[in-house]
C-alpha positions, 0 to 999 in steps of 0.5 A: 499500499502506498503512502497516499493510500494509508495512514502514515506512521507517526515518525513519517507524518510529523515530518511531512506536516513539518514541511508545509511550514518551511520556506515562508520567504518564498511563499511571501514572494510568490503571494506579492508577485500574484498581487502585483500582477492582479493590480496590473490587471485591475489598472488595465480593466478598472474592474473593481472585483480585482481590488477585493481580490487584492485585499483578500490576498493581502490578508491571506498572505499575512495570515499564512506567513505569520502562521509560518514564522510562529510555527518556527518558534514553537518546540518540535511537534511530538504527538500526532494530534498536535501535528493534525491541528497544525495541518488543519490550520495550514489547510484553512489558510491554504483554501482561502488562498487557492479560493481567492486566486480561483475567483480571480481566474473566473473573473478575469477569463469570463467576466473581464473580457480582457485579453491581459486579464486573461493571460494573467489569470493563466499565468497565475494558475500555471505558476501556482499549480507548479508549486502545489506538489513541491510545497504541499506534498506533505498534505494530500488534502491540501493538494486536493483543495488547491487543485480544485479551488485554483483549476476548476474556477479557470476551466469554468471561466473557459467553458462559460465563454461558450465557443468551441475553443474556449470550452475545449481549453477548459475541459483540457485542464482536467488532465492537468488537474490530475497530472498535478495530483499524480505528481504530488502523490509521486513526490510524497511517495518518493520521500516517504520511501526515502524517509522509511529507508533512512530510518531503517538505516538509522535503526540498523546503524543504532543497533549496530552501534549499541551492539558494537558499544556494548560488547565485552570485547574491544573491536577495531576494523582496519581499512585497506591501508591498515588504519583503524576505520571502526572502534568501539567503546570497549576498545577505547576503554582497554586502550585508555582513550577517551572515546573511540574516535580517538582510535580512528586513523591509527595503525596496529603498530601504533596502538601496540607501541602505547603499551610499550610506551606505558611500560605495560608491554616489552618491544619484543612482545610488541613485535611478536604481537604485531607480526601475528595479527598482521599475518592473520589479516593477510592470510585470512586465517583466525589467529588468537594471541595471548599477551601478558602485560607487566602489571599482571593483566592478560589481553587476548587478541584475535584477528581475522580477514573481513570483506572489502579488504576490511580486517577485524581485530577483537581484544579483551582483558582475559585476566580473570579467565587466565587466573582462573585457568591458573587456579584450576591448573594448580588445583588439578596439580597440587593437593588441596590440604598439603600444597604438594604435587598430587599423584598425577602431576608427580607422575608427570614430574618423575617422567620428565626427570627421568626423560632428561639427563644421564640415562645411565645414572641412578635414581630412587623412589621411596613410598612412605605411609603413616602408621596407624593413621586409620585408628586416629581417623576412627577415634578422633575424626577426619579433621585431626587426621587431616592435621596429622597429614599436614604435619607430615607434609610440612616436614617433608616439604622441606626436602623438596629440591631440584633433585628431590621431588615430594608428593602426597600420593593420596590418603596418608601415603607420600612419595619422594623421587630422588633424580640422582643417587650415587649408590645404595648406601647413599639412598640409605643415608637419605632415607634414614635422615628423612625418617629421623625428620619425619618422626616425632610428636605433633600437637594437633587440635590440642591432641599430642600425636605420635608421627610414625611411618613405614616406607619402601624404597627401590633403586634403579637406572633410569634406563632400565625402569619407569615411574609405574614400575618403580612405584609398584616395586616401592609399595611392595617394599613398604608393605614388607616394612609394615609386616616386619613391625612398621616404623621403618623402611625396607629396600625392595628385593626381587623376592618381594616382586615374586611374592606379589606376583604369586599373590596376584595369581592366587587372587585370580584363582580364588575368583575363579574358585568362587565363580565356579563354586569349587569352594567346600563347607565343613562343620565344627561341632558345637557341643552341649556341655550338659549332654556331650552331644552335638547341638549345633555346627559352625560352617567353615569355608575351605579352599582346595587349590588344584596345584597348591592343595589346601589353602588356609582360610587365614590366607584366602578370607583376607584375600576375598575381602581385599578383592571385594568378593567376600560377600559372594563367599558369604552367599555360597556358605549360607545356601551350602550350610542351610542345605546340609543342615536341613538333611540333619536330624533336629534339633541340630542347627548351624552357625554361619559367620557373616563378614563386617562387608556383608552388613554394608549391603542392603541385601544381606536380609534377602540373602538369609531369606533366600537361603532358608527358602531355597533349602527348606530349613526351619529358621530356628535352626540357623544362627548367624554369627556377627562379629563386633567389627561389623558393629563398629562400621555403622551401628545403627545400620547394622543393628536394623539389618540384624533386627530384620534377620531376627524377625525371620526367626533366625537366631543371632550370636555375637562372635569373638565376644570380648576382643573389641573395645565396647562388647558389653554395650552390645549385650543389651542393644542388640536382639541377641540369642548367644555369646560366643566367648573368644579363645584368648580367655581360655589360654591360661584358664586352668593356671590363672585365676583371673581369667577364670573369674573373667569367664565366670563374670561374662557367663553370670552377666549373659545368663540374666539377659537371657543369652546362651554362652558358647566358649570357643577354643577348648583343646584340652580335657583340663580346659573342659573340666574346668569349664564344666565344673567352674564356668558352666557355659551352655556350649563348647567348641574346639579341637578337643572334639575333633577337626571340622567334619563333612556333612555326612560326618555330622550326620553320623555323629549326631547321635554320638555322646563324647566319652567325657560325658561320664567323667564330667558326671563323675566330676560333678559328683 
């Protein structure tokens, strides 16, 4: 839709109205010329009507010119309604002007009957008509009114003359009228289009300018001559200039030289940055250059070629980013507690050290581990444990040098790499000195703690080993030092490696045996002391290795716990023990010992339930033995699991009673059915009255609580006799009653009375 056929927007309409009131001077000249020509016509004809028209033109001229001058003194138009009022006033005065001129034309052509007056009328009409479009295009209504008031009276005058020629001349004025109207529309349309395009361009330019000057990056655009033609506010700010205009016309070199002049950039860095940016602009490839200033700031420059030989350089202050990256890099490389290099960075450092220098030189690596650190964490809490680690790190950090690298490898473990060692005695002297510095008492949060460590070391030629192999060997030596009593260090020997490899092979074989269910179950009788008959059995796991023969549980059970497969063994034991017990005569039951790790898993209750369901064993014939270690890990969670197992109808026994720190507290807190007294209480019971009194006390303490008592480790008749006569537990078990039996052996012995029964009866009498 064109501008003439639709309502113009305010930002176009208001300027159009303002154009109506421009150039009052030429309007005054035009009106004066019109009055002069009409005056000549009056003088020539003496027609009084011309005097009246002259008077009207004088009044209208004064009104129009005065209105324009008044308009020029008013503040700019801001609303459409205000513009409409001004346009209406302009139309009223313009219509009066057009009507006066039209009246003159009608009188001069039809009434005066004078050739000069007629020519004057045509001249005035033509002269005025040519100005209609040029002056009044801003108001379509004014154009139409002027055409009608000016042209129609002239056409009417010709038509009223009556002859063919004048009538034809009058009629031909109609196309002239349409041409003027069309011309005014065209002018208005062209100006409307131009104004709209200008405003769009201004809006785009405004947006571009706003985007350019709100960028977080500084930006400059370079012309073909390498000088700045566009710059934004951030560029001026980063260059410490007042405005972007101050950057215009400068070259990249001159901008960089400002940094050199201010002492922020060295001449060498200036040349480097200039070369990199210039190369990027010429090659048409993006390139980034990070520049570190002497005041600690970091700027990143990016250059890329643009269109029409314009290059673009952006730059920003990336100080915070660089500092954050450095902090992240430091966090990734250094331990947050001690500030020492962490495992990954230490490995990198050692690799770099070993890759340089004499490849035939000797180097050494030592691993240090704080003794009994877990007990500090468990009893005093992790903050105190962290304090102890920090104290150790503080002492070790003083050893660090160009050839000695110290790291916290994780937990309470530290590593030291010696880049150059003369011989074994030299390394031994250094380690002895380290242990001397490391050991001693430290005050951690008011706790006086003894700092003590065990260590392992390995000595090797650089070209014969690598960091990973040395770490493994040093670890093996450290484990050996701990086995030999801690508080010392050991040097790696090849036998340690062989032992380690054997252990790894044994682990693999154990995993295969567990997965293939090649373990077997034997049962140690638990004998009622009153009847000397089997009352129950404790299920024990056995592993017969195809090459090594029988492997002691003391060997493979710790391995299973280390490997994390102890729960799989517990599951196997539950199902096997319940299945065999279901075949035995009632009321013989079976006891199965569950590890501490079993009670860390939520499925321990389901395991017990499944074993009972699959075997069909009555729940009361199954007894679950719980060690105090399991209770120490998570008392509340373990108690919940024990209570749920108890609700199945299964009996609960506390195994190895008396070996922990707080065994007595469990007797009234847990839903126990039995207490099993550890064999350590029975070792000297026949010679030591105190041991006997302790056993009596435990039994006397348990009985009022409704707990049955089993004494483990009965190996001699004298022990059995004193238990029967003095202590009087409910049940006993031990090698006195023979080695562990197979399931069929238990069935065979189920009705057997041990020969001690008669002797015990006689002794009691």
